[in-house]
C-alpha positions in Angstrom: 108.5 89.0 105.0 112.2 89.3 106.3 113.6 89.1 109.8 116.6 90.9 110.6 119.4 90.8 113.5 122.5 92.8 114.1 125.2 91.5 112.2 123.4 89.3 110.4 121.6 89.2 106.5 118.2 89.8 106.4 116.1 86.6 105.8 113.4 86.4 103.5 110.5 84.3 104.2 108.0 83.3 101.5 104.2 83.8 102.0 103.9 80.1 103.0 106.3 80.4 104.9 105.3 83.1 106.6 101.7 82.0 106.9 102.8 78.7 108.5 105.3 80.3 110.9 102.6 82.2 112.0 100.5 79.5 113.1 103.1 77.7 114.4 103.5 81.2 116.8 99.8 81.1 117.8 100.0 77.2 118.7 103.1 77.7 121.1 101.8 80.7 122.7 98.3 78.7 123.5 100.1 75.7 125.1 103.2 77.6 126.4 105.6 75.2 125.4 107.2 73.6 122.6 105.2 71.3 120.6 105.7 68.1 118.8 105.5 68.3 114.9 102.6 65.7 115.0 101.0 68.1 117.2 101.4 71.7 114.9 100.4 69.3 111.9 97.0 68.3 113.3 96.7 72.0 114.6 97.1 73.3 110.9 95.3 70.7 109.2 98.7 69.6 107.7 100.3 66.0 107.6 103.0 65.2 110.2 105.8 64.8 107.1 104.7 68.2 105.6 104.8 70.0 109.1 107.8 68.7 110.0 109.3 69.5 106.7 108.6 73.1 106.9 109.7 73.2 110.6 112.9 72.2 109.0 113.4 75.0 106.6 112.1 77.4 109.4 114.8 76.1 111.6 117.4 76.4 108.9 116.5 79.9 108.7 116.8 80.7 112.1 113.5 81.5 112.8 112.1 78.0 114.6 114.4 75.8 116.8 114.2 72.2 117.6 115.2 70.1 121.0 115.3 66.5 121.5 113.5 65.2 125.0 114.7 61.9 126.4 112.1 60.1 127.5 113.0 59.2 130.7 112.6 63.3 131.3 109.3 63.3 130.1 107.8 60.0 131.7 107.1 58.6 127.9 107.8 55.3 126.7 110.2 55.2 123.6 112.5 57.1 121.2 113.5 60.6 122.2 111.2 63.4 121.5 111.9 66.2 119.0 110.1 69.3 119.8 109.7 72.6 118.0 109.5 76.5 119.4 109.6 79.7 117.6 113.3 81.3 118.6 112.9 85.0 120.3 113.7 87.0 116.8 111.0 85.4 115.4 108.6 86.3 118.6 109.7 89.5 118.4 109.0 90.2 115.0 106.0 89.0 115.1 104.7 91.1 117.9 106.4 94.0 116.0 104.1 93.2 113.1 101.0 93.3 115.0 101.9 96.4 116.7 102.7 98.1 113.2 99.4 96.6 111.5 97.4 97.9 114.6 98.6 101.3 114.4 97.9 101.5 110.5 95.0 103.6 110.1 92.3 101.6 110.3 93.7 98.6 108.5 91.6 95.8 110.7 88.4 98.0 109.8 89.1 97.9 106.3 90.5 94.8 105.7 87.3 92.9 107.6 85.1 94.9 105.8 86.2 94.1 102.4 86.4 90.3 102.8 83.4 90.4 104.6 81.6 91.9 101.2 83.3 89.7 99.1 82.7 86.5 101.0 79.2 87.0 100.8 79.4 86.5 97.0 76.5 88.7 95.7 76.9 90.9 92.6 75.0 94.0 93.6 77.6 93.9 96.9 80.2 93.6 94.7 79.6 96.4 92.8 78.9 99.1 95.9 81.9 97.9 97.4 83.8 98.5 93.8 81.8 102.2 93.5 82.6 102.8 96.9 86.4 101.7 97.0 86.7 104.2 93.4 85.1 106.9 95.7 87.8 106.7 98.8 90.9 105.8 96.7 91.8 109.0 96.1 91.3 109.8 99.9 94.6 110.4 101.8 95.0 107.0 103.7 98.2 104.8 104.6 99.9 103.0 102.4 98.7 99.8 103.2 95.2 100.6 103.3 96.0 102.4 100.0 97.4 99.6 98.5 94.8 96.9 99.7 91.9 98.8 98.1 93.3 99.9 94.5 94.1 96.0 94.5 90.6 94.7 95.5 89.2 97.2 93.0 91.2 96.0 90.1 90.0 92.3 90.9 86.4 93.0 91.2 86.7 95.0 87.8 88.9 91.7 86.3 86.0 89.7 87.5 83.7 91.4 85.7 85.3 91.1 82.3 84.8 87.1 82.8 88.7 86.4 83.5 88.7 83.0 85.4 90.2 83.0 88.7 92.1 80.0 88.8 95.5 78.3 88.9 96.2 79.2 85.4 95.8 83.1 86.0 98.7 84.6 85.2 97.2 86.7 88.1 96.9 83.9 90.4 100.3 82.5 89.5 101.8 86.0 90.9 100.5 85.2 94.1 101.8 81.9 94.8 105.6 82.9 94.0 107.6 85.2 97.2 106.3 87.8 98.5 107.9 91.1 96.9 107.5 94.7 96.3 108.3 94.1 92.4 106.1 90.9 92.7 102.8 93.4 93.7 104.0 96.1 91.6 103.7 93.4 88.6 100.5 92.1 89.6 98.6 95.4 89.9 100.2 96.4 86.5 98.9 93.1 84.8 95.5 93.1 86.4 95.0 96.5 85.2 96.1 95.4 81.5 93.4 92.3 81.5 90.9 95.0 82.2 91.3 97.4 79.7 91.5 94.8 77.1 87.8 94.6 77.5 85.3 97.2 76.4 83.0 97.2 78.9 85.4 97.9 81.9 87.5 100.4 80.0 85.5 103.4 80.5 85.1 102.8 84.2 89.2 102.5 84.3 89.9 105.5 82.2 91.3 107.8 84.9 92.5 104.7 86.8 96.4 105.6 85.8 96.3 108.6 88.4 95.3 105.9 91.1 98.3 103.4 89.8 101.1 106.0 90.3 100.1 106.6 93.7 99.5 103.1 94.3 103.6 102.5 93.3 104.6 105.3 95.6 102.2 103.7 98.5 104.4 100.5 97.6 107.1 101.8 98.1 106.4 103.0 101.6 104.9 99.7 102.9 107.1 98.3 105.2 108.3 94.7 104.5 105.9 93.5 107.5 103.3 95.0 106.0 104.3 93.9 102.4 103.3 90.2 103.7 100.0 91.4 105.3 99.2 93.0 101.9 100.1 89.8 99.9 98.3 87.5 102.3 95.4 89.9 101.7 95.2 90.1 98.4 95.1 86.0 98.4 92.1 86.4 100.5 90.2 88.8 98.0 91.3 86.2 95.0 89.9 83.2 96.9 86.7 84.9 97.8 86.5 86.4 94.2 87.1 82.4 93.0 84.4 81.5 94.9 81.7 84.2 93.8 78.7 82.3 91.3 79.9 83.4 88.0 83.5 81.3 88.7 
């Protein structure tokens, strides 16, 4: 994700930083006031030190701000307390992301349906979903939806080859790198190459090169904010397939 201000360069966030910041924003909106890092850590299931370190990184990038509160002001004992809250730029950025994804041609419905099918972990349903995706991919869709369906079809097919969906997988390692168009392009190409190396799925993917050309075009049209959504969705698909019985 990239945040921009007038006269300032774009600020790139890794997927992990973007996901963390999104959760911090949820905590802030619910509380409607700055929060101590230990509270944020508890809400996110992290250690206080891990949450504090991430908040300081985001503060350096201008995405959150901190303030020290004198205990005499809050009526509490001890030393001053450091509280964190998202900046106005962060709030505006995530509001625009939410608005964009809401209007992106059924994105939320497509995402929910795919992940629900995959998380059931039933091979027959995976096959049904794959056939549905392959039939639907050629239809006119938004760039985000098209990229998501191509990626899902490739990863389901990759699972059929017996590929191990773990940290040692080159595809899994790519998902842990910073969000970028090049990274998502390489990921799709790598998944296709790994699939085509196995005869049992070669015939099924014989015409997939046409979809890959459009995938590259769609990827070029996806906004930076939606690129983060695509990366996050791909990680969710990967995790769902990794938890399937054969893995």
